[in-house]
C-alpha positions as CSV (number, residue, x, y, z in Angstrom):
1,M,8.3,20.3,-4.7
2,G,9.9,19.6,-1.3
3,Y,8.8,18.5,2.2
4,R,9.1,20.3,5.5
5,P,8.7,18.2,8.8
6,V,6.8,20.0,11.5
7,C,6.9,18.6,15.1
8,V,3.3,18.5,16.3
9,A,3.2,16.0,19.2
10,G,5.2,14.0,21.7
11,D,2.6,11.2,22.2
12,P,1.6,9.4,18.9
13,L,-1.1,7.3,20.8
14,D,-3.0,10.4,22.0
15,Y,-2.4,12.5,18.9
16,F,-4.0,10.1,16.5
17,L,-6.7,8.8,18.8
18,Q,-8.0,12.0,20.2
19,E,-11.2,13.5,18.7
20,H,-10.7,16.3,16.2
21,D,-13.6,18.5,15.1
22,E,-12.5,19.2,11.5
23,E,-11.1,15.8,10.3
24,H,-9.4,12.7,11.4
25,R,-5.7,12.8,11.3
26,L,-5.7,9.3,9.9
27,R,-8.0,8.3,7.0
28,I,-9.3,4.9,6.0
29,A,-6.9,3.3,3.6
30,D,-3.9,5.4,4.6
31,V,-0.8,3.4,4.0
32,V,1.4,2.8,7.0
33,I,5.1,1.8,6.5
34,R,7.4,0.9,9.3
35,E,11.0,0.4,10.1
36,N,11.8,-2.3,12.6
37,K,15.1,-1.6,14.4
38,S,15.0,-4.8,16.5
39,A,18.2,-6.8,16.0
40,K,16.2,-10.0,16.3
41,E,14.1,-9.3,13.2
42,L,16.4,-10.8,10.5
43,F,13.6,-10.8,7.9
44,S,13.1,-7.1,8.3
45,R,16.9,-6.5,8.0
46,L,17.0,-8.5,4.8
47,I,14.1,-6.5,3.2
48,R,15.9,-3.2,4.1
49,L,19.2,-4.4,2.6
50,A,17.5,-5.8,-0.6
51,T,15.5,-2.6,-1.2
52,A,18.1,-0.1,-0.1
53,S,15.4,1.5,2.1
54,P,14.8,1.7,5.8
55,W,11.2,0.5,5.5
56,S,10.5,-3.2,5.9
57,H,6.8,-3.5,6.6
58,S,3.5,-2.0,5.5
59,A,-0.2,-2.0,6.5
60,L,-3.5,-0.4,5.7
61,V,-5.6,1.7,8.0
62,Y,-8.9,-0.2,8.4
63,L,-11.0,1.4,11.2
64,L,-10.7,4.8,12.8
65,N,-11.4,5.3,16.5
66,D,-14.9,6.5,17.3
67,P,-15.7,6.5,21.0
68,H,-19.4,7.3,20.3
69,Q,-19.7,3.9,18.5
70,G,-17.5,2.0,21.0
71,Y,-14.2,2.1,19.1
72,D,-11.5,3.5,21.4
73,N,-8.7,2.4,19.1
74,T,-7.7,2.6,15.5
75,F,-7.0,-0.7,13.6
76,L,-4.9,-1.7,10.7
77,I,-4.9,-4.6,8.3
78,E,-1.5,-6.2,7.9
79,V,0.2,-9.4,6.7
80,T,2.9,-11.1,8.7
81,T,4.7,-14.4,8.0
82,K,1.8,-16.1,9.8
83,G,-0.9,-14.6,7.6
84,A,-3.2,-11.6,7.5
85,R,-4.7,-10.0,10.6
86,V,-6.3,-6.9,12.1
87,A,-3.8,-5.1,14.4
88,S,-4.2,-2.4,17.0
89,W,-2.7,1.0,16.2
90,R,-1.2,1.0,19.7
91,K,0.7,-2.3,19.1
92,E,1.9,-1.1,15.7
93,I,3.9,1.9,17.0
94,Y,5.1,0.7,20.4
95,P,7.8,0.4,21.7
96,F,8.7,3.9,20.2
97,K,12.5,3.2,20.2
98,E,12.0,0.1,18.1
99,F,9.7,1.4,15.4
100,T,9.8,4.3,13.0
101,I,6.4,4.9,11.3
102,G,5.6,6.6,8.0
103,I,2.1,7.5,7.0
104,K,1.2,8.1,3.3
105,R,-2.1,8.8,1.6
106,L,-3.5,8.4,-1.8
107,N,-4.7,11.7,-3.3
108,V,-8.1,10.8,-4.8
109,D,-8.8,14.1,-6.5
110,W,-8.7,12.3,-9.8
111,Y,-11.3,9.7,-8.7
112,A,-14.6,10.2,-10.5
113,E,-17.6,9.6,-8.3
114,T,-20.9,8.4,-9.7
115,P,-24.1,10.2,-9.1
116,Y,-25.0,7.6,-6.5
117,E,-21.7,8.1,-4.6
118,K,-22.2,11.9,-4.6
119,S,-25.7,11.5,-3.2
120,R,-24.4,9.4,-0.3
121,H,-22.1,12.0,1.2
122,D,-22.7,13.0,4.8
123,P,-21.5,16.6,5.5
124,H,-21.6,15.9,9.3
125,D,-19.3,13.0,9.1
126,P,-15.6,14.0,9.2
127,E,-14.6,10.7,7.7
128,D,-16.8,11.3,4.7
129,T,-14.6,12.9,2.0
130,H,-14.4,12.8,-1.7
131,G,-13.7,9.2,-2.8
132,I,-14.5,7.7,0.6
133,S,-16.6,4.9,-1.0
134,Y,-13.6,3.8,-3.0
135,L,-11.3,3.9,0.0
136,R,-13.8,1.9,2.0
137,H,-13.8,-0.6,-0.9
138,V,-10.0,-0.8,-0.7
139,R,-10.1,-1.8,3.0
140,G,-12.9,-4.2,2.2
141,I,-10.8,-6.0,-0.4
142,A,-8.0,-6.2,2.2
143,L,-10.4,-7.6,4.8
144,D,-11.5,-10.3,2.3
145,H,-8.0,-11.8,2.5
146,I,-7.8,-11.8,6.3
147,N,-7.9,-15.6,6.2
148,S,-5.4,-16.0,3.3
149,L,-2.8,-17.6,5.5
150,Y,0.5,-18.6,4.1
151,D,1.5,-22.1,3.4
152,H,5.1,-23.0,2.7
153,K,4.8,-23.2,-1.1
154,T,3.3,-19.7,-1.2
155,V,6.1,-18.3,0.9
156,Y,8.6,-20.0,-1.5
157,E,6.8,-18.7,-4.5
158,M,6.7,-15.1,-3.2
159,T,10.4,-15.3,-2.2
160,A,11.3,-16.4,-5.7
161,L,9.2,-13.6,-7.2
162,Y,11.0,-11.0,-5.1
163,A,14.3,-12.6,-5.9
164,E,13.5,-12.3,-9.6
165,R,12.6,-8.6,-9.2
166,L,15.6,-7.7,-7.2
167,A,18.0,-9.6,-9.4
168,K,16.7,-7.8,-12.5
169,R,17.0,-4.4,-10.7
170,H,20.5,-4.8,-9.1
171,F,22.2,-7.4,-11.3
172,G,20.4,-7.2,-14.7
173,S,23.7,-6.4,-16.4
174,I,25.3,-9.7,-15.2
175,P,24.7,-12.5,-17.6
176,G,22.5,-15.3,-16.3
177,V,21.6,-13.8,-12.9
178,A,18.2,-12.5,-13.8
179,D,17.4,-15.6,-15.9
180,A,18.3,-17.8,-12.9
181,A,16.0,-15.9,-10.6
182,A,13.3,-16.0,-13.2
183,A,13.7,-19.8,-13.5
184,I,13.4,-20.2,-9.7
185,A,10.2,-18.1,-9.7
186,D,8.7,-20.1,-12.5
187,L,9.5,-23.4,-10.7
188,F,7.7,-22.3,-7.5
189,R,4.8,-20.8,-9.5
190,K,4.2,-24.1,-11.3
191,W,4.5,-26.0,-8.0
192,D,1.8,-23.8,-6.5
193,E,-0.4,-24.2,-9.6
194,D,-0.2,-28.0,-9.4
195,S,-1.4,-28.0,-5.7
196,D,-4.5,-29.8,-4.8
197,T,-5.7,-26.9,-2.6
198,A,-9.5,-26.8,-2.6
199,T,-9.7,-23.0,-2.8
200,N,-7.6,-20.7,-5.0
201,M,-6.9,-17.8,-2.7
202,L,-4.4,-15.1,-3.4
203,H,-1.6,-14.9,-0.8
204,F,0.5,-11.8,-0.1
205,I,3.6,-10.4,1.4
206,C,2.5,-7.3,3.4
207,S,3.0,-4.7,0.8
208,G,1.6,-6.9,-2.0
209,M,-1.7,-7.1,-0.2
210,V,-1.9,-3.3,0.2
211,Q,-1.0,-2.8,-3.5
212,Y,-3.4,-5.4,-4.7
213,S,-6.3,-4.0,-2.6
214,F,-6.0,-0.5,-4.2
215,F,-6.0,-2.0,-7.7
216,E,-8.7,-4.6,-7.2
217,A,-11.1,-2.2,-5.5
218,L,-10.8,0.2,-8.5
219,R,-11.1,-2.6,-11.0
220,R,-14.3,-3.9,-9.4
221,R,-15.9,-0.5,-9.2
222,I,-15.1,0.1,-12.9
223,I,-16.7,-3.2,-13.8
224,N,-19.9,-2.4,-11.8
225,D,-20.1,1.2,-13.1
226,L,-19.7,0.2,-16.8
227,A,-22.9,-1.9,-16.4
228,I,-24.9,1.2,-15.4
229,P,-25.5,3.8,-18.2
230,E,-25.4,6.9,-15.9
231,H,-22.2,5.6,-14.2
232,Q,-20.2,4.9,-17.4
233,D,-18.5,8.3,-17.7
234,A,-17.1,7.8,-14.2
235,A,-16.0,4.3,-15.0
236,I,-14.2,5.4,-18.2
237,S,-12.5,8.3,-16.3
238,N,-11.3,6.0,-13.5
239,L,-10.0,3.4,-16.0
240,H,-8.0,6.2,-17.6
241,N,-6.5,7.1,-14.2
242,M,-5.9,3.5,-13.1
243,H,-2.1,4.1,-13.2
244,R,-2.6,6.3,-10.2
245,V,-3.1,3.3,-7.9
246,L,0.2,1.6,-9.0
247,F,2.8,2.4,-6.3
248,R,5.8,0.6,-7.8
249,D,7.9,0.8,-10.9
250,D,6.8,-1.0,-14.0
251,P,9.9,-1.2,-16.2
252,E,8.4,-3.7,-18.6
253,G,5.2,-1.8,-19.0
254,I,3.1,-4.7,-17.8
255,F,0.5,-2.7,-15.9
256,A,0.4,0.0,-18.6
257,G,-0.1,-2.7,-21.2
258,Y,-3.0,-4.2,-19.2
259,V,-4.8,-0.9,-19.0
260,Q,-4.3,-0.1,-22.6
261,G,-5.6,-3.5,-23.6
262,V,-8.8,-3.0,-21.6
263,Q,-9.2,0.5,-23.1
264,S,-8.8,-0.8,-26.6
265,G,-11.1,-3.7,-26.1
266,K,-8.4,-6.3,-26.6
267,L,-8.8,-7.4,-22.9
268,D,-12.0,-7.9,-20.9
269,I,-11.7,-6.2,-17.5
270,T,-14.3,-8.7,-16.2
271,T,-12.1,-11.7,-16.8
272,P,-9.4,-12.9,-14.3
273,V,-6.4,-10.5,-14.2
274,P,-3.4,-11.9,-16.1
275,G,-0.8,-13.6,-14.0
276,N,2.0,-11.2,-14.9
277,V,-0.1,-8.3,-13.7
278,L,-0.8,-10.0,-10.4
279,D,2.9,-10.9,-10.0
280,L,3.7,-7.2,-10.5
281,L,1.3,-6.1,-7.8
282,K,2.2,-8.9,-5.4
283,T,5.9,-7.9,-5.4
284,A,5.4,-4.3,-4.3
285,T,7.7,-3.5,-1.4
286,P,7.5,-1.0,1.5
287,A,10.3,0.9,-0.3
288,D,8.0,1.3,-3.3
289,F,5.4,3.0,-1.1
290,S,8.0,5.3,0.3
291,N,9.2,6.2,-3.2
292,S,5.8,6.5,-4.9
293,E,4.6,9.9,-6.0
294,N,1.1,8.6,-6.1
295,L,1.1,8.4,-2.3
296,E,1.5,11.7,-0.4
297,W,3.6,11.9,2.8
298,R,1.4,12.9,5.8
299,Y,3.4,12.0,9.0
300,V,6.6,10.4,10.3
301,I,6.7,9.1,13.8
302,R,10.3,8.8,15.1
303,Q,11.4,8.1,18.6
304,G,7.8,8.6,19.7
305,I,7.7,12.2,18.2
306,V,5.0,13.0,15.6
307,W,6.2,15.0,12.6
308,R,3.6,16.4,10.2
309,I,4.9,16.5,6.7
310,D,4.0,19.7,4.8
311,K,4.5,20.1,1.0
312,I,6.4,23.2,0.1
313,A,7.7,24.8,-3.1
314,G,11.4,24.0,-3.6
315,E,13.8,22.1,-1.4
316,Y,13.8,22.4,2.4
317,E,17.0,22.8,4.4
318,P,16.6,21.1,7.9
319,H,17.2,23.3,10.9
320,D,18.6,20.6,13.2
321,E,19.6,16.9,13.3
322,E,16.1,15.8,14.2
323,E,14.5,17.3,11.1
324,A,17.4,15.9,9.0
325,A,16.8,12.4,10.3
326,V,13.1,12.7,9.4
327,L,13.8,13.8,5.9
328,E,16.4,11.0,5.5
329,M,13.6,8.5,6.2
330,M,11.6,10.0,3.3
331,R,14.5,10.0,0.9
332,P,13.9,7.8,-2.2
333,E,16.0,4.7,-2.5
334,Q,19.1,5.1,-4.6
């Protein structure tokens, strides 16, 4: 399978905000990844260098524009170094020369709807597609963490976790490097656990929040559906397909082991998620979303030009430098 970029618009603001009779060009819980070309953004440059990928930021589509209900803009949920927030679509993509945007979408054909979910579909609502209740749950989980602001210890902990992951990936063959990174991560993790913080909220780097939201929404729906006899078949099917909402590599089989443990009855899905599973989810990167086959490419916005990404059989040879540049943005990290 290959991808063919098709130039469809020269104004990304108008293209994604204008009304469309058949369907929205964006969908709730679409994953937005971004390249920040500003020379002042040192943190973005470090992420790109560490992950061998152009992408340094990610967000989740939260609310689609609907002028009839008073929403003249589309909004995203994102995490910055100052915490989680709702951001305007306009501000996410402008200025055009500074940002390149990628839009990917979870294919939910595998998602098993319950009889109740099926009964709630509205054929007159272009937003109402198969699996929409799950996708709305994903954005709800993300919204729950809108006040999960960073404190310094959490930033250090997350930095150490990322250092551990990158050290294992790039320097695993060098004796002591991965172990040193793991020791740093463990130190900051214990420091955070010993905190006297009154509430125990999860904190995320941007892509960690997105990855966690897809997982946690599905986990909670499975828990709820297992408790209702007529929903249990859907719950068991969705548990079997839980790997489809993991958008990063799992070299140690941590996520797979968790799902297998729940399926076998060794683990109770209603109890708190093990720390190593949370660490796996929290350390997802924007590069992971770009690489993931569980997320389908929909659009790339480059230099203010909107390119629709079509799937084709076989490889596609670009016709010009612009098409080649778009395809290069989609290339998996090496």
